[in-house]
N, C-alpha and C positions, 0 to 999 in steps of 0.2 A: 468444561466444568465451571461451576459457579464459584466465585470467590467468597469465602465465608466472612470476609470483612465487610460485605454489603449489609446494610441495615434498612429496615422499613422507613418510609418517609416520616420524619419526626413532626413537621408542621401539620400534616394530615392527621396524625394520631392525637396531637394536642387539640386540634379543632374538634375532633370527635369527643374528646374528654370534656372540653368546655361545653359543648352542646348537651351532653348527657348531664353535666353538672347543673346547667340552667334548667333543664327539665325537672331534675330532682328538687331544685329550689322552688319551682312553681308548684310541683306536686305537694311538697311539704306545706306550702302556704294554704292550699285548698283543703288539705286533709287534716291539718293540725291547728288551723286558725279558727275563728268564730264560725266559719262555714261548716266545720266538722259536725256540728249538732244537727245539721240538715241532711247529712249523708248517711247512707247505710253503713253498717260495720264493714262490709266487704269493700266498699269504695274507700273507707278510711285507711284500709291496709294497702292501698295502691302504692303509696310511697315506699314502703318496705319491700313490696314485691318488685317494684321497678329497680330499687337498689340491688336486689338479688339478680335481676335480669341483666343489669349493667355489669355486675361482676362476672356472671357467666359469659357475657359477650366478650369482655376483655380476655377471659381465659380462651374463648374460642378463637380470637384473633391470634393469640400465641400459637395455638394448634394449627390453624390454617396456614400460617407462614412457614410451617415445616414441610408442607406438601410441594413436591416438584410441580412445575406448571404443566408438564406433559401428563401428569396424573389427572389434573383438573380437566384437561382437554379430553382425556380418555373417558372420564366420568360424566362429561357434559350431557350426552344423549341419554345414558341410563338414568341420570338424576332427573332430567326433564321428563322422561317417561314415567318415572316413579311419582313425580308431583302431579302429573295428569291422572294417574291412577288414584291418588289420594283425593283429587278434586272430584272425581266420579264417585269415590267411596263416600265422601261427605254429603253428596246428594241423597244418599240412601240412609246412612246411619249418623249423619252429622248432627251436632247440637245447634238448635236454632236460637239465635240471639238477635233481638230487635228486628225480627222478620227475615234475617239472612241465615241460611243454613250453611255456614262457612267454617264451622269449627268441628274438630274431632276431639273427643274426650279421651285423655290419657291419664287415667287415675284422677288425681285432684287438679290436673292441669288441662287447659284447653289449647289446642294447636290450631291457629288460623292458617289453613293450608295455602291459601292464595298468596300469603306473604312469602312463603318459601318457593311457590311457583314462579315468582318474579326472578329469584336467583336462578332456578333451573332454566327459565326462558332466556335470560340474558346469556347464560353459558352456552345453550344450544344454538342460539342465533350467532353468537361469536364464533363457535366452532364451524357452523355451516359456511359463514362468509369467509372464514380463514382457510377453508379447504380449496378455494379456487386458485388457479394458477394464472389466470388473466383477469382483467377487470370485467368479468361477465355480469357483475351487478348492474352494469349500464343497460343490460337487456331487461326489459320490463317483466318478462316471464320469470326470470330468476329472482327479481325483486319480490314478485308476488309469492314465489315459493318460500322465500325467507319470511315474508310477512305472515304466511300461514302458520308458522311456528308460534307467532305471537298471538294470532287471533284465536287459535284453538283453545288455549286455557282461558282466554277472555270470554269466549262463549259459554264455557262451563261455569265461570264465575257469574255471568248474567243469570244462568239457571239457578244459581244459589241465591239470587235476589240481592246481589251485592254490586250494584251498578257503579258505585264510586271506584272500587278497586278495578273493575273491568275497564273503566275509562283510562286508568293508568297503563294498562296493557295496550289498548288501542293507540294511546299517545306515544308509546314506544316505537311504533312502526316507522314514522318518518324520522324520529331522532336517531335510531340505530342505523337505518339505511342511508341517511344523509352522511354519516361518518364513513360509509362504505363507498363514497364517490358516485352516488347516483346523480343523474342530471337534475337540475333545479326544477324542470317541468314535472318530473315524477314526484319530487318532494312536495311541490305545491298540490299535486293531485292527491297525495296521501294525507295532506293536512286539511284539504278542503272539507271533508265530512265533519271535522270538529268545528270549523267556522260556520258551516251550514246548520249544524246542530245548535250552536249557541244562539245564532240569529233566530232560529225557529222558536226558541224559548222566549226571546226578548220581543220579537216582532215578526210574525210569519210572512208578511209581504216582503220584508227585507231579505228573508231567507230565499224566497222565490226569485227575487231580483238578482241576488248573488249567484244563484244556480245558473240562471240564464247568462249573465255577464261572464262568469268564470268559464263556463263551457265554451262560449264564443271566443274568449281571449286565448284559452289554451289551444283550441283547435286552430285558430289563426296563426299563433306563434310557432306551433310545432308542425303544422301542415299534415298531421297524422289523424286519420279518421278514428282509429282505435283510441287514441288519447282523448279526443273529443267525446267519444261515446262513453268512456269510463268516467270522464268529468261529469257528464250529465247524469250517469247512473249513481255516482257517489253523492253528489250534492242534492240532486232531485230525490234520490232514494231516501237519504237521511231525512230530508224535509218531510217527505210523505210519511215516513216511518214515525217520526216524532208527532206529527199531526194525528196519526192513527192512535198512537199510544195515549195522547192527551185527551182525545175525544171518545175512544171506544174501549181501551184496554185498562188503563190505570184507574184505581179507586180515587175518589175525590181528595182524600187526604194525601195521596201520593202526588197528585197533580199540584196541590197546594205547596207541597214540599219543594217541588221543582220550580214553581213559578214565584214563590214568595220573595225571592231576592230582588225581583224587579220592583217591588213596592211593599216592603215588609210591614209598613204601617197601615196598609189598606184594611178595610173592614173585614174582608174574607180571610185575611191572613193573620191579623194581629192577635187573635185569640189562640192561634196554634203556633206553627213554626216561625211565623212572622214575629211573634212576641220574642222568641229566642234571639232572632237576628237584631231586633231593636235593642234588647238588653246587651248583646255582644258589642254593638256599635257604641252604646252608652259607656260600656266599660273601657273600650279603647279610647274614646274621647275624654273621659274623666281623668285619664292618666296625665293629661297635659304634657308638659316638657319633662319633668323629673319624676312623675308618678306620685301616688298617694302613700307609698311606703310599703315595706314588706309586711304582709298579713294585715294591711290596712285598707285594701280596696273595698269600697262599699258594695259594688255589684258582685265582686268575687266573694266576699265574706258573707254577703246576704244570700249567696247561692242562687242568684237570679239568672245567671247564665248557665245553660245546660251543658252537660258533658265537659265540665271544666278541667278534668284530668286527661281528657282524650282529645276530641275534635276541637274544642275551644280553649285549649291551654294558652294559646297566644294572647287571648284577651286578658288573662291573668297577668302575663308579663307586661302588656301594654298599660294596664291600669295601675299596677303597683310599682312599676319602674319607669313608666312614662315613655314619651317619644324617644328619649335617649336610649333607654333600655331596649325598646323594641328595635331600634336601628342597630344596636350592638348585636342583637340576636340575628337579625337579617344579614348583618355584615359577616358574622361567623358562618352562616349558611352559604353566603355568596363566596366567601374565601374557600370553603370546603369544595364547592362545585368547581371553582376555577383551578384549585389545586389538583383535583382529579382530572380535569381536562389536560393540565400540564403533564401529569403522570402518564396519561394515555398517549399523549403526543411523543413522550420520550421512548415509548415502546414501539419499535419498528415492525414487529410482527403483528399482523392484523388481529390475531386473537386477543392480545393484551389491550390494544387500542379500542377494539369494539366492546370488550367487557367494560372498560372505563366509560365509554359512551353510554352503555346501558345503565350503569350505576348512576351517572349524572342524570340521565333521563328519568329514572325512577324517582330520585330525590327531587329534581326540579318540578316534576308534575305534582308530587305531593305538596311541595312548598307553595306553588302557585294556587292550587285548588284549596288548600287549607287556609291560606291567608285570604283568598277570595271569599271563602265561606265566612270567616270571622268578621270581615269588613262588609259583608252583604253585597259583594260584587259578583258572586257565583252562588248557585244553589247549594243547599246543605245536603251533601251526599256522603258524609261520613268518612273523611280521610284524615289520618293523623299527621302531625308535623314530625318529620324524621328526627329520631334520637331525643325528642323533647316530650312528645305526647306519651301517655302511659300505654303500654302494650308489650307483653313479653315476646310474642311472635314477631311483631314488627321490629323490635329492638334486635332480636337475634338475626333476622333475615337481612335487615339493613346493614348491620355490622358485618355479616358474612360477605355481602357485596363489597363493602369497603376493604375487608381483609383480602379478598381475591384481587382487587386492584393493586393493593400494596404488594401482594405476592408477585404478580406479573411484572410490576415495575422493579421490584427488588431483584428478580431473576431475569431481567430483560435480556441479559447477555446469553442466557441459556437457550433462548429461542432463536434459532437461525432464521434469517429473513428469507431463506430459500427452502429450508427443509420442512415443508408442510405438504 
Protein backbone atom coordinates (compact mmCIF):
# COMPACT_ATOMS: atom_id res chain seq x y z
CA UNK A 1 0.00 0.00 0.00
CA UNK A 2 1.11 3.50 -0.71
CA UNK A 3 1.82 5.86 2.15
CA UNK A 4 -0.41 8.88 1.87
CA UNK A 5 2.28 11.12 3.34
CA UNK A 6 4.14 10.96 0.02
CA UNK A 7 3.90 14.11 -2.08
CA UNK A 8 4.84 14.97 -5.67
CA UNK A 9 8.31 16.37 -6.23
CA UNK A 10 8.11 20.07 -5.33
CA UNK A 11 11.23 21.29 -7.25
CA UNK A 12 9.85 19.80 -10.47
CA UNK A 13 6.49 21.47 -9.98
CA UNK A 14 8.14 24.82 -9.23
CA UNK A 15 10.27 24.53 -12.39
CA UNK A 16 7.11 23.85 -14.41
CA UNK A 17 5.38 26.84 -12.84
CA UNK A 18 8.36 29.11 -13.56
CA UNK A 19 8.53 28.06 -17.22
CA UNK A 20 4.81 28.61 -17.71
CA UNK A 21 5.19 32.03 -16.08
CA UNK A 22 8.07 32.95 -18.41
CA UNK A 23 5.97 31.94 -21.39
CA UNK A 24 3.05 34.05 -20.25
CA UNK A 25 5.36 37.04 -19.74
CA UNK A 26 6.72 36.72 -23.28
CA UNK A 27 3.24 36.23 -24.72
CA UNK A 28 1.96 39.31 -22.93
CA UNK A 29 4.80 41.37 -24.37
CA UNK A 30 4.09 40.33 -27.96
CA UNK A 31 0.30 40.62 -27.72
CA UNK A 32 -0.06 43.75 -25.56
CA UNK A 33 2.92 45.84 -26.56
CA UNK A 34 3.37 47.94 -29.72
CA UNK A 35 3.51 44.70 -31.74
CA UNK A 36 -0.17 44.13 -31.05
CA UNK A 37 -1.23 46.54 -33.78
CA UNK A 38 0.36 44.25 -36.37
CA UNK A 39 -1.37 41.12 -35.09
CA UNK A 40 -4.77 39.68 -35.87
CA UNK A 41 -7.41 39.74 -33.17
CA UNK A 42 -7.10 36.00 -32.75
CA UNK A 43 -3.35 36.15 -32.09
CA UNK A 44 -3.82 39.04 -29.63
CA UNK A 45 -5.96 36.67 -27.54
CA UNK A 46 -3.19 34.08 -27.27
CA UNK A 47 -2.09 35.35 -23.86
CA UNK A 48 -5.50 34.83 -22.31
CA UNK A 49 -5.95 31.46 -23.97
CA UNK A 50 -2.55 30.32 -22.74
CA UNK A 51 -3.46 31.49 -19.24
CA UNK A 52 -6.55 29.30 -19.46
CA UNK A 53 -4.57 26.30 -20.75
CA UNK A 54 -2.07 26.74 -17.96
CA UNK A 55 -4.85 26.69 -15.39
CA UNK A 56 -6.44 23.59 -16.95
CA UNK A 57 -3.04 21.89 -17.03
CA UNK A 58 -2.52 22.59 -13.33
CA UNK A 59 -5.93 21.06 -12.63
CA UNK A 60 -4.99 18.10 -14.79
CA UNK A 61 -1.83 17.50 -12.75
CA UNK A 62 -3.92 17.26 -9.60
CA UNK A 63 -6.26 14.75 -11.24
CA UNK A 64 -3.45 12.68 -12.77
CA UNK A 65 -1.75 12.30 -9.40
CA UNK A 66 -4.84 10.51 -8.07
CA UNK A 67 -4.50 7.56 -10.47
CA UNK A 68 -2.71 4.42 -9.26
CA UNK A 69 0.26 3.59 -11.47
CA UNK A 70 -1.18 0.19 -12.32
CA UNK A 71 -4.15 1.91 -13.96
CA UNK A 72 -1.74 3.95 -16.08
CA UNK A 73 -0.04 0.73 -17.16
CA UNK A 74 -3.37 -0.91 -17.94
CA UNK A 75 -4.46 2.03 -20.07
CA UNK A 76 -1.12 2.40 -21.90
CA UNK A 77 -1.94 0.25 -24.95
CA UNK A 78 -5.60 1.34 -25.27
CA UNK A 79 -4.62 5.01 -25.10
CA UNK A 80 -1.85 4.43 -27.66
CA UNK A 81 -4.34 2.75 -29.98
CA UNK A 82 -6.84 5.56 -29.48
CA UNK A 83 -4.26 8.20 -30.45
CA UNK A 84 -3.38 6.21 -33.58
CA UNK A 85 -7.06 6.19 -34.47
CA UNK A 86 -7.25 9.96 -34.00
CA UNK A 87 -4.16 10.42 -36.18
CA UNK A 88 -5.80 8.44 -38.97
CA UNK A 89 -9.06 10.33 -38.46
CA UNK A 90 -7.30 13.67 -38.77
CA UNK A 91 -6.01 12.65 -42.21
CA UNK A 92 -9.60 12.55 -43.45
CA UNK A 93 -11.53 15.15 -41.45
CA UNK A 94 -8.74 17.16 -39.85
CA UNK A 95 -8.40 20.92 -40.06
CA UNK A 96 -5.48 22.09 -42.18
CA UNK A 97 -3.31 24.80 -40.61
CA UNK A 98 -0.25 26.11 -42.47
CA UNK A 99 -0.19 23.10 -44.73
CA UNK A 100 -0.43 20.44 -42.00
CA UNK A 101 -3.63 18.47 -41.50
CA UNK A 102 -2.86 17.82 -37.84
CA UNK A 103 -5.85 19.27 -35.97
CA UNK A 104 -9.31 17.97 -35.11
CA UNK A 105 -12.03 20.56 -34.55
CA UNK A 106 -13.89 20.18 -31.24
CA UNK A 107 -16.40 23.00 -31.27
CA UNK A 108 -14.48 26.26 -30.83
CA UNK A 109 -11.26 24.39 -29.94
CA UNK A 110 -8.71 22.61 -32.10
CA UNK A 111 -6.94 19.51 -30.83
CA UNK A 112 -3.49 18.75 -32.22
CA UNK A 113 -3.63 14.98 -32.01
CA UNK A 114 0.10 14.44 -32.50
CA UNK A 115 0.82 16.13 -29.17
CA UNK A 116 -1.28 13.56 -27.31
CA UNK A 117 0.17 10.78 -29.47
CA UNK A 118 3.50 11.53 -27.79
CA UNK A 119 1.97 10.71 -24.41
CA UNK A 120 0.38 7.51 -25.72
CA UNK A 121 3.60 6.43 -27.41
CA UNK A 122 5.75 7.00 -24.32
CA UNK A 123 3.29 5.00 -22.19
CA UNK A 124 3.05 2.13 -24.71
CA UNK A 125 6.81 1.81 -25.15
CA UNK A 126 7.34 1.95 -21.39
CA UNK A 127 4.74 -0.76 -20.91
CA UNK A 128 6.26 -2.95 -23.63
CA UNK A 129 9.78 -2.69 -22.24
CA UNK A 130 8.63 -3.20 -18.66
CA UNK A 131 6.88 -6.48 -19.52
CA UNK A 132 10.13 -8.31 -20.10
CA UNK A 133 11.56 -10.63 -17.43
CA UNK A 134 15.11 -10.60 -18.75
CA UNK A 135 17.27 -8.07 -20.57
CA UNK A 136 15.86 -9.11 -23.93
CA UNK A 137 16.20 -5.56 -25.24
CA UNK A 138 19.82 -6.45 -25.96
CA UNK A 139 18.40 -8.54 -28.77
CA UNK A 140 18.18 -6.35 -31.87
CA UNK A 141 14.90 -7.87 -33.00
CA UNK A 142 13.27 -6.88 -29.69
CA UNK A 143 14.65 -3.37 -30.01
CA UNK A 144 13.14 -3.04 -33.47
CA UNK A 145 9.80 -4.27 -32.12
CA UNK A 146 9.84 -1.50 -29.51
CA UNK A 147 10.96 1.05 -32.12
CA UNK A 148 8.01 0.14 -34.33
CA UNK A 149 5.64 1.49 -31.66
CA UNK A 150 7.34 4.86 -32.06
CA UNK A 151 7.68 4.82 -35.85
CA UNK A 152 4.00 3.99 -36.51
CA UNK A 153 2.59 7.34 -35.29
CA UNK A 154 5.58 9.14 -36.81
CA UNK A 155 4.68 7.89 -40.27
CA UNK A 156 1.07 8.98 -39.83
CA UNK A 157 2.28 12.43 -38.79
CA UNK A 158 4.49 12.60 -41.90
CA UNK A 159 1.32 11.99 -43.92
CA UNK A 160 -0.21 14.96 -42.09
CA UNK A 161 2.64 17.04 -43.56
CA UNK A 162 4.01 17.81 -40.08
CA UNK A 163 7.64 16.80 -40.48
CA UNK A 164 8.83 18.67 -37.39
CA UNK A 165 6.64 16.72 -34.98
CA UNK A 166 7.47 13.46 -36.76
CA UNK A 167 11.17 14.10 -36.14
CA UNK A 168 10.48 14.17 -32.40
CA UNK A 169 9.06 10.65 -32.62
CA UNK A 170 12.00 9.38 -34.64
CA UNK A 171 14.36 10.97 -32.12
CA UNK A 172 12.63 9.12 -29.29
CA UNK A 173 13.77 5.76 -30.64
CA UNK A 174 17.42 5.89 -29.48
CA UNK A 175 16.61 7.89 -26.34
CA UNK A 176 14.05 5.48 -24.90
CA UNK A 177 15.89 2.34 -25.95
CA UNK A 178 19.17 3.62 -24.55
CA UNK A 179 17.49 3.82 -21.14
CA UNK A 180 16.55 0.16 -21.59
CA UNK A 181 20.19 -1.02 -21.59
CA UNK A 182 20.70 -1.49 -25.29
CA UNK A 183 24.31 -1.99 -26.44
CA UNK A 184 26.05 1.20 -27.57
CA UNK A 185 26.44 -0.20 -31.11
CA UNK A 186 22.67 -0.45 -31.46
CA UNK A 187 22.22 3.07 -30.08
CA UNK A 188 24.70 4.44 -32.62
CA UNK A 189 22.86 2.55 -35.32
CA UNK A 190 19.58 4.15 -34.33
CA UNK A 191 21.10 7.65 -34.11
CA UNK A 192 22.92 7.41 -37.44
CA UNK A 193 19.92 8.32 -39.66
CA UNK A 194 19.58 11.68 -37.89
CA UNK A 195 23.28 12.47 -38.43
CA UNK A 196 23.12 11.40 -42.08
CA UNK A 197 19.98 13.48 -42.57
CA UNK A 198 21.51 16.62 -41.10
CA UNK A 199 24.69 16.24 -43.16
CA UNK A 200 22.56 15.69 -46.29
CA UNK A 201 21.02 19.12 -45.80
CA UNK A 202 24.33 20.84 -45.05
CA UNK A 203 26.67 19.13 -47.54
CA UNK A 204 25.70 16.00 -49.48
CA UNK A 205 29.27 14.65 -50.00
CA UNK A 206 29.77 14.77 -46.22
CA UNK A 207 26.66 12.63 -45.78
CA UNK A 208 27.93 10.07 -48.29
CA UNK A 209 31.32 9.97 -46.58
CA UNK A 210 29.68 9.51 -43.20
CA UNK A 211 27.56 6.63 -44.53
CA UNK A 212 30.63 4.77 -45.82
CA UNK A 213 32.82 5.36 -42.76
CA UNK A 214 30.08 4.65 -40.23
CA UNK A 215 29.09 1.39 -41.95
CA UNK A 216 32.70 0.22 -42.08
CA UNK A 217 33.39 1.18 -38.45
CA UNK A 218 30.28 -0.48 -37.06
CA UNK A 219 30.81 -3.66 -39.08
CA UNK A 220 34.45 -3.86 -37.97
CA UNK A 221 33.77 -3.21 -34.26
CA UNK A 222 30.80 -5.59 -33.94
CA UNK A 223 31.88 -8.24 -36.43
CA UNK A 224 28.22 -8.71 -37.35
CA UNK A 225 27.17 -8.60 -40.98
CA UNK A 226 23.58 -7.77 -40.01
CA UNK A 227 24.67 -4.67 -38.08
CA UNK A 228 26.84 -3.54 -40.98
CA UNK A 229 24.00 -4.06 -43.45
CA UNK A 230 21.58 -2.10 -41.28
CA UNK A 231 24.13 0.72 -40.89
CA UNK A 232 24.48 0.97 -44.67
CA UNK A 233 20.71 0.85 -45.10
CA UNK A 234 19.96 3.46 -42.44
CA UNK A 235 22.63 6.02 -43.42
CA UNK A 236 22.67 5.45 -47.16
CA UNK A 237 18.91 5.15 -47.30
CA UNK A 238 18.33 8.43 -45.48
CA UNK A 239 20.90 10.20 -47.66
CA UNK A 240 19.25 8.90 -50.84
CA UNK A 241 15.77 9.70 -49.51
CA UNK A 242 16.65 13.32 -48.71
CA UNK A 243 18.37 13.77 -52.05
CA UNK A 244 15.24 12.48 -53.77
CA UNK A 245 12.98 14.73 -51.69
CA UNK A 246 15.07 17.83 -52.40
CA UNK A 247 15.35 17.25 -56.14
CA UNK A 248 12.14 15.46 -57.17
CA UNK A 249 9.40 15.63 -54.56
CA UNK A 250 9.34 18.86 -52.55
CA UNK A 251 8.17 22.16 -53.94
CA UNK A 252 10.81 24.92 -54.27
CA UNK A 253 9.44 26.84 -51.26
CA UNK A 254 9.66 23.67 -49.14
CA UNK A 255 13.26 23.09 -50.21
CA UNK A 256 14.08 26.70 -49.35
CA UNK A 257 12.56 26.25 -45.91
CA UNK A 258 14.75 23.21 -45.23
CA UNK A 259 17.97 24.69 -46.60
CA UNK A 260 17.66 28.35 -45.60
CA UNK A 261 19.36 27.83 -42.23
CA UNK A 262 22.64 27.04 -44.02
CA UNK A 263 22.86 30.64 -45.29
CA UNK A 264 19.71 32.66 -44.46
CA UNK A 265 21.12 35.83 -46.00
CA UNK A 266 21.64 34.27 -49.42
CA UNK A 267 19.78 35.76 -52.39
CA UNK A 268 17.45 32.77 -52.87
CA UNK A 269 16.46 32.70 -49.19
CA UNK A 270 16.44 36.22 -47.81
CA UNK A 271 13.12 37.20 -49.39
CA UNK A 272 11.37 34.20 -47.81
CA UNK A 273 12.06 32.11 -44.72
CA UNK A 274 15.67 33.27 -44.74
CA UNK A 275 14.42 36.77 -43.93
CA UNK A 276 12.68 35.38 -40.86
CA UNK A 277 15.85 33.71 -39.67
CA UNK A 278 17.84 36.88 -40.19
CA UNK A 279 15.31 38.82 -38.13
CA UNK A 280 15.31 36.18 -35.40
CA UNK A 281 19.09 36.26 -35.16
CA UNK A 282 18.97 40.06 -35.06
CA UNK A 283 16.49 39.93 -32.18
CA UNK A 284 18.66 37.52 -30.20
CA UNK A 285 21.80 39.58 -30.84
CA UNK A 286 20.20 42.94 -30.03
CA UNK A 287 19.35 41.77 -26.53
CA UNK A 288 23.02 42.02 -25.58
CA UNK A 289 23.71 41.19 -21.90
CA UNK A 290 20.67 42.53 -20.04
CA UNK A 291 18.14 43.01 -22.83
CA UNK A 292 16.26 45.99 -24.18
CA UNK A 293 13.56 45.80 -21.52
CA UNK A 294 10.08 44.35 -21.20
CA UNK A 295 7.93 45.33 -24.21
CA UNK A 296 10.85 47.38 -25.58
CA UNK A 297 12.45 45.02 -28.12
CA UNK A 298 12.68 46.64 -31.53
CA UNK A 299 12.47 43.41 -33.53
CA UNK A 300 9.77 42.00 -31.28
CA UNK A 301 7.57 45.08 -31.06
CA UNK A 302 8.02 45.80 -34.75
CA UNK A 303 6.67 42.29 -35.43
CA UNK A 304 9.60 41.57 -37.72
CA UNK A 305 10.06 38.06 -36.35
CA UNK A 306 7.40 35.55 -37.48
CA UNK A 307 5.37 33.38 -35.12
CA UNK A 308 6.55 35.29 -32.04
CA UNK A 309 4.01 33.63 -29.78
CA UNK A 310 4.83 30.08 -30.93
CA UNK A 311 7.96 28.89 -32.75
CA UNK A 312 10.08 32.00 -32.17
CA UNK A 313 9.06 32.97 -28.64
CA UNK A 314 12.65 32.48 -27.44
CA UNK A 315 13.75 35.42 -29.62
CA UNK A 316 11.37 37.62 -27.59
CA UNK A 317 12.98 36.50 -24.35
CA UNK A 318 16.52 36.94 -25.68
CA UNK A 319 15.85 40.42 -27.06
CA UNK A 320 13.93 41.89 -24.14
CA UNK A 321 15.77 40.15 -21.28
CA UNK A 322 19.15 39.67 -22.91
CA UNK A 323 21.76 36.96 -22.56
CA UNK A 324 21.14 36.77 -18.83
CA UNK A 325 17.40 36.21 -19.28
CA UNK A 326 17.96 33.65 -22.03
CA UNK A 327 20.43 31.74 -19.85
CA UNK A 328 18.00 31.75 -16.93
CA UNK A 329 15.32 30.21 -19.15
CA UNK A 330 17.74 27.61 -20.51
CA UNK A 331 18.86 26.94 -16.95
CA UNK A 332 15.27 26.30 -15.89
CA UNK A 333 14.78 23.92 -18.80
CA UNK A 334 18.04 22.12 -17.98
CA UNK A 335 17.05 21.87 -14.31
CA UNK A 336 13.70 20.34 -15.27
CA UNK A 337 15.36 17.74 -17.50
CA UNK A 338 17.95 16.80 -14.90
CA UNK A 339 15.28 16.60 -12.22
CA UNK A 340 13.22 14.23 -14.37
CA UNK A 341 16.29 12.07 -14.93
CA UNK A 342 16.73 11.96 -11.14
CA UNK A 343 13.08 11.03 -10.60
CA UNK A 344 13.31 8.28 -13.22
CA UNK A 345 16.45 6.89 -11.61
CA UNK A 346 14.71 6.74 -8.23
CA UNK A 347 11.99 4.47 -9.65
CA UNK A 348 13.33 0.92 -9.72
CA UNK A 349 10.50 -0.48 -11.80
CA UNK A 350 11.27 -0.15 -15.54
CA UNK A 351 7.87 1.34 -16.38
CA UNK A 352 8.46 4.45 -14.27
CA UNK A 353 12.06 4.94 -15.34
CA UNK A 354 11.29 4.52 -19.06
CA UNK A 355 8.34 6.94 -18.86
CA UNK A 356 10.73 9.49 -17.36
CA UNK A 357 13.21 8.82 -20.18
CA UNK A 358 10.45 9.36 -22.74
CA UNK A 359 9.39 12.65 -21.16
CA UNK A 360 12.99 13.87 -21.08
CA UNK A 361 13.40 12.83 -24.71
CA UNK A 362 10.29 14.72 -25.86
CA UNK A 363 11.30 17.90 -24.03
CA UNK A 364 14.97 17.70 -25.02
CA UNK A 365 14.21 17.26 -28.72
CA UNK A 366 11.79 20.18 -28.67
CA UNK A 367 14.30 22.41 -26.86
CA UNK A 368 17.24 21.58 -29.12
CA UNK A 369 15.25 21.95 -32.36
CA UNK A 370 13.43 25.12 -31.25
CA UNK A 371 16.58 26.90 -30.06
CA UNK A 372 18.35 25.68 -33.20
CA UNK A 373 15.61 27.27 -35.34
CA UNK A 374 15.70 30.58 -33.49
CA UNK A 375 19.49 30.83 -33.81
CA UNK A 376 19.49 29.63 -37.46
CA UNK A 377 21.47 26.49 -36.68
CA UNK A 378 18.65 24.17 -37.75
CA UNK A 379 15.89 24.36 -40.38
CA UNK A 380 12.61 26.05 -39.53
CA UNK A 381 10.34 23.04 -39.02
CA UNK A 382 7.81 24.45 -36.57
CA UNK A 383 8.35 23.03 -33.08
CA UNK A 384 7.31 24.92 -29.94
CA UNK A 385 9.41 25.45 -26.83
CA UNK A 386 7.92 23.28 -24.05
CA UNK A 387 5.70 25.15 -21.56
CA UNK A 388 6.74 28.53 -23.03
CA UNK A 389 5.40 28.69 -26.58
CA UNK A 390 1.70 29.27 -27.09
CA UNK A 391 -0.36 26.15 -27.75
CA UNK A 392 -3.14 24.50 -25.79
CA UNK A 393 -2.59 20.94 -27.04
CA UNK A 394 1.16 21.15 -26.42
CA UNK A 395 0.65 22.60 -22.93
CA UNK A 396 -1.83 19.89 -21.94
CA UNK A 397 0.18 17.01 -23.43
CA UNK A 398 3.55 18.15 -22.08
CA UNK A 399 2.07 18.70 -18.64
CA UNK A 400 0.39 15.28 -18.78
CA UNK A 401 3.79 13.67 -19.38
CA UNK A 402 5.20 15.60 -16.44
CA UNK A 403 2.30 14.55 -14.22
CA UNK A 404 2.79 10.87 -15.12
CA UNK A 405 6.47 11.07 -14.15
CA UNK A 406 5.52 12.76 -10.87
CA UNK A 407 2.92 10.06 -10.27
CA UNK A 408 5.26 7.11 -10.87
CA UNK A 409 7.91 8.70 -8.65
CA UNK A 410 5.44 9.50 -5.89
CA UNK A 411 4.12 5.91 -5.98
CA UNK A 412 7.43 4.20 -6.66
CA UNK A 413 6.99 1.93 -3.64
CA UNK A 414 3.71 0.65 -5.06
CA UNK A 415 5.51 -0.89 -8.03
CA UNK A 416 7.22 -4.14 -7.14
CA UNK A 417 10.54 -4.62 -8.91
CA UNK A 418 9.53 -8.24 -9.41
CA UNK A 419 5.80 -8.12 -10.05
CA UNK A 420 5.40 -7.35 -13.71
